[in-house]
LOTOR-408616 format. One record per atom (N, C-alpha, C): x, y, z. Coordinates in nm, 3 decimals, decimal comma. Layout:
BEGIN
(node (X; Y; Z))
...
This chain:
BEGIN
(node (8,902; 11,818; 12,124))
(node (9,045; 11,813; 12,148))
(node (9,092; 11,667; 12,149))
(node (9,019; 11,581; 12,218))
(node (9,063; 11,442; 12,230))
(node (9,069; 11,372; 12,094))
(node (8,977; 11,405; 12,004))
(node (8,979; 11,344; 11,871))
(node (9,099; 11,391; 11,789))
(node (9,131; 11,518; 11,797))
(node (9,246; 11,573; 11,724))
(node (9,375; 11,510; 11,776))
(node (9,388; 11,501; 11,907))
(node (9,507; 11,442; 11,968))
(node (9,519; 11,295; 11,929))
(node (9,408; 11,221; 11,932))
(node (9,410; 11,079; 11,895))
(node (9,454; 11,061; 11,749))
(node (9,403; 11,144; 11,660))
(node (9,442; 11,136; 11,518))
(node (9,591; 11,165; 11,499))
(node (9,641; 11,265; 11,568))
(node (9,784; 11,297; 11,555))
(node (9,872; 11,186; 11,611))
(node (9,834; 11,130; 11,724))
(node (9,914; 11,020; 11,782))
(node (9,913; 10,898; 11,690))
(node (9,796; 10,868; 11,632))
(node (9,788; 10,754; 11,539))
(node (9,875; 10,775; 11,416))
(node (9,890; 10,902; 11,377))
(node (9,972; 10,934; 11,258))
(node (10,120; 10,943; 11,292))
(node (10,157; 10,916; 11,418))
(node (10,298; 10,912; 11,454))
(node (10,355; 11,040; 11,512))
(node (10,268; 11,125; 11,563))
(node (10,314; 11,250; 11,623))
(node (10,317; 11,241; 11,775))
(node (10,413; 11,310; 11,834))
(node (10,420; 11,325; 11,979))
(node (10,366; 11,464; 12,012))
(node (10,270; 11,471; 12,100))
(node (10,208; 11,598; 12,136))
(node (10,300; 11,676; 12,230))
(node (10,332; 11,797; 12,193))
(node (10,419; 11,882; 12,274))
(node (10,335; 11,979; 12,358))
(node (10,233; 12,035; 12,295))
(node (10,150; 12,133; 12,364))
(node (10,012; 12,132; 12,299))
(node (9,908; 12,149; 12,382))
(node (9,773; 12,157; 12,326))
(node (9,687; 12,249; 12,413))
(node (9,604; 12,329; 12,346))
(node (9,518; 12,422; 12,419))
(node (9,410; 12,476; 12,326))
(node (9,309; 12,535; 12,387))
(node (9,205; 12,604; 12,313))
(node (9,245; 12,751; 12,305))
(node (9,255; 12,805; 12,185))
(node (9,297; 12,943; 12,168))
(node (9,181; 13,038; 12,195))
(node (9,210; 13,152; 12,256))
(node (9,106; 13,252; 12,280))
(node (9,117; 13,370; 12,185))
(node (9,206; 13,362; 12,088))
(node (9,228; 13,478; 12,004))
(node (9,100; 13,525; 11,935))
(node (9,022; 13,437; 11,876))
(node (8,900; 13,479; 11,807))
(node (8,788; 13,513; 11,903))
(node (8,796; 13,469; 12,028))
(node (8,692; 13,500; 12,123))
(node (8,690; 13,649; 12,156))
(node (8,798; 13,718; 12,137))
(node (8,802; 13,862; 12,159))
(node (8,789; 13,940; 12,029))
(node (8,829; 13,882; 11,920))
(node (8,838; 13,961; 11,797))
(node (8,728; 13,936; 11,695))
(node (8,648; 13,835; 11,709))
(node (8,542; 13,809; 11,610))
(node (8,419; 13,892; 11,646))
(node (8,431; 14,022; 11,625))
(node (8,319; 14,113; 11,649))
(node (8,314; 14,212; 11,534))
(node (8,205; 14,283; 11,525))
(node (8,185; 14,381; 11,419))
(node (8,251; 14,513; 11,461))
(node (8,371; 14,538; 11,410))
(node (8,445; 14,660; 11,445))
(node (8,536; 14,699; 11,329))
(node (8,582; 14,822; 11,332))
(node (8,677; 14,870; 11,231))
(node (8,812; 14,804; 11,253))
(node (8,894; 14,792; 11,147))
(node (9,026; 14,728; 11,162))
(node (9,112; 14,790; 11,272))
(node (9,112; 14,922; 11,282))
(node (9,194; 14,986; 11,386))
(node (9,142; 14,955; 11,526))
(node (9,011; 14,933; 11,540))
(node (8,955; 14,896; 11,670))
(node (8,996; 14,754; 11,709))
(node (9,004; 14,665; 11,610))
(node (9,047; 14,527; 11,637))
(node (9,187; 14,523; 11,697))
(node (9,273; 14,612; 11,652))
(node (9,410; 14,614; 11,702))
(node (9,417; 14,655; 11,849))
(node (9,316; 14,726; 11,896))
(node (9,314; 14,774; 12,034))
(node (9,251; 14,675; 12,131))
(node (9,190; 14,567; 12,081))
(node (9,120; 14,473; 12,168))
(node (9,221; 14,380; 12,236))
(node (9,230; 14,390; 12,367))
(node (9,318; 14,299; 12,441))
(node (9,250; 14,246; 12,566))
(node (9,128; 14,291; 12,592))
(node (9,058; 14,244; 12,711))
(node (8,907; 14,252; 12,690))
(node (8,835; 14,194; 12,783))
(node (8,690; 14,197; 12,782))
(node (8,640; 14,341; 12,793))
(node (8,712; 14,422; 12,866))
(node (8,677; 14,564; 12,883))
(node (8,683; 14,637; 12,749))
(node (8,786; 14,609; 12,669))
(node (8,797; 14,670; 12,536))
(node (8,682; 14,628; 12,447))
(node (8,645; 14,501; 12,456))
(node (8,535; 14,451; 12,377))
(node (8,404; 14,520; 12,419))
(node (8,386; 14,541; 12,548))
(node (8,265; 14,608; 12,599))
(node (8,254; 14,750; 12,543))
(node (8,365; 14,821; 12,533))
(node (8,365; 14,957; 12,479))
(node (8,316; 14,957; 12,334))
(node (8,363; 14,860; 12,256))
(node (8,322; 14,852; 12,116))
(node (8,175; 14,816; 12,105))
(node (8,129; 14,726; 12,190))
(node (7,987; 14,686; 12,187))
(node (7,898; 14,806; 12,222))
(node (7,941; 14,889; 12,314))
(node (7,863; 15,008; 12,349))
(node (7,858; 15,109; 12,234))
(node (7,969; 15,118; 12,159))
(node (7,975; 15,209; 12,044))
(node (7,893; 15,156; 11,927))
(node (7,899; 15,023; 11,908))
(node (7,835; 14,962; 11,792))
(node (7,759; 14,837; 11,837))
(node (7,635; 14,855; 11,888))
(node (7,560; 14,741; 11,943))
(node (7,489; 14,656; 11,837))
(node (7,565; 14,596; 11,748))
(node (7,507; 14,507; 11,648))
(node (7,473; 14,373; 11,713))
(node (7,394; 14,293; 11,643))
(node (7,354; 14,162; 11,696))
(node (7,477; 14,075; 11,724))
(node (7,571; 14,074; 11,630))
(node (7,693; 13,994; 11,646))
(node (7,771; 14,039; 11,769))
(node (7,789; 14,168; 11,784))
(node (7,865; 14,220; 11,898))
(node (7,800; 14,186; 12,031))
(node (7,670; 14,201; 12,039))
(node (7,598; 14,171; 12,164))
(node (7,608; 14,022; 12,197))
(node (7,588; 13,937; 12,097))
(node (7,597; 13,792; 12,121))
(node (7,737; 13,750; 12,163))
(node (7,841; 13,803; 12,096))
(node (7,978; 13,770; 12,133))
(node (8,011; 13,819; 12,274))
(node (7,960; 13,937; 12,308))
(node (7,982; 13,995; 12,441))
(node (7,917; 13,908; 12,549))
(node (7,794; 13,863; 12,523))
(node (7,723; 13,779; 12,621))
(node (7,784; 13,639; 12,632))
(node (7,835; 13,588; 12,520))
(node (7,891; 13,453; 12,520))
(node (8,032; 13,447; 12,578))
(node (8,103; 13,557; 12,577))
(node (8,243; 13,557; 12,619))
(node (8,267; 13,497; 12,757))
(node (8,192; 13,536; 12,862))
(node (8,218; 13,475; 12,994))
(node (8,198; 13,323; 12,995))
(node (8,099; 13,276; 12,922))
(node (8,073; 13,131; 12,916))
(node (8,188; 13,060; 12,845))
(node (8,234; 13,118; 12,734))
(node (8,345; 13,060; 12,658))
(node (8,473; 13,061; 12,741))
(node (8,492; 13,166; 12,820))
(node (8,611; 13,176; 12,905))
(node (8,611; 13,066; 13,011))
(node (8,493; 13,035; 13,066))
(node (8,482; 12,932; 13,169))
(node (8,486; 12,791; 13,110))
(node (8,442; 12,774; 12,987))
(node (8,432; 12,643; 12,924))
(node (8,520; 12,639; 12,799))
(node (8,649; 12,607; 12,813))
(node (8,741; 12,612; 12,698))
(node (8,696; 12,532; 12,577))
(node (8,624; 12,425; 12,596))
(node (8,583; 12,344; 12,481))
(node (8,485; 12,417; 12,389))
(node (8,431; 12,530; 12,433))
(node (8,342; 12,609; 12,349))
(node (8,418; 12,711; 12,263))
(node (8,547; 12,720; 12,283))
(node (8,627; 12,816; 12,207))
(node (8,638; 12,774; 12,061))
(node (8,676; 12,867; 11,978))
(node (8,673; 12,844; 11,834))
(node (8,793; 12,770; 11,778))
(node (8,908; 12,780; 11,839))
(node (9,028; 12,721; 11,781))
(node (9,093; 12,619; 11,874))
(node (9,129; 12,506; 11,819))
(node (9,209; 12,407; 11,890))
(node (9,351; 12,421; 11,837))
(node (9,445; 12,438; 11,926))
(node (9,585; 12,451; 11,885))
(node (9,663; 12,333; 11,941))
(node (9,728; 12,258; 11,854))
(node (9,810; 12,145; 11,895))
(node (9,946; 12,158; 11,828))
(node (10,049; 12,156; 11,909))
(node (10,186; 12,157; 11,859))
(node (10,238; 12,015; 11,877))
(node (10,282; 11,956; 11,767))
(node (10,325; 11,816; 11,772))
(node (10,450; 11,797; 11,686))
(node (10,521; 11,688; 11,715))
(node (10,644; 11,657; 11,641))
(node (10,633; 11,514; 11,588))
(node (10,668; 11,498; 11,463))
(node (10,664; 11,365; 11,401))
(node (10,777; 11,281; 11,458))
(node (10,741; 11,166; 11,519))
(node (10,843; 11,080; 11,580))
(node (10,852; 10,944; 11,512))
(node (10,747; 10,906; 11,440))
(node (10,751; 10,777; 11,371))
(node (10,649; 10,778; 11,257))
(node (10,668; 10,685; 11,166))
(node (10,571; 10,668; 11,059))
(node (10,458; 10,578; 11,110))
(node (10,335; 10,605; 11,070))
(node (10,225; 10,519; 11,115))
(node (10,242; 10,377; 11,062))
(node (10,197; 10,280; 11,138))
(node (10,206; 10,140; 11,096))
(node (10,075; 10,096; 11,035))
(node (10,085; 10,015; 10,933))
(node (9,966; 9,963; 10,868))
(node (9,922; 9,836; 10,939))
(node (9,794; 9,821; 10,957))
(node (9,740; 9,701; 11,021))
(node (9,652; 9,630; 10,921))
(node (9,678; 9,501; 10,904))
(node (9,598; 9,421; 10,811))
(node (9,477; 9,368; 10,884))
(node (9,363; 9,372; 10,817))
(node (9,241; 9,316; 10,872))
(node (9,176; 9,230; 10,765))
(node (9,137; 9,110; 10,804))
(node (9,066; 9,024; 10,709))
(node (8,919; 9,057; 10,714))
(node (8,859; 9,059; 10,596))
(node (8,718; 9,091; 10,589))
(node (8,644; 8,979; 10,514))
(node (8,629; 8,870; 10,579))
(node (8,557; 8,756; 10,518))
(node (8,436; 8,729; 10,604))
(node (8,323; 8,715; 10,541))
(node (8,201; 8,698; 10,618))
(node (8,144; 8,567; 10,613))
């Protein structure tokens, strides 16, 4: 997160909002499309894992509590920013 924010600020953006998204932490599992639409909680994910105990589903189910406690392990970084200035060029001499 800090690297993304630093790059945006250097490029002349003002950070409005930043967070780690949890959307894929619930939905990146092996399920039918209609089942994905019903996932809104850890309990829903558990039901799908019990119906379809694939390796991916079991791993995502076991990792979910850790990811929930440690936001930096989440899959998506979301930053909302607004361009406030153009970046400035800095000259550096390179003579050895």
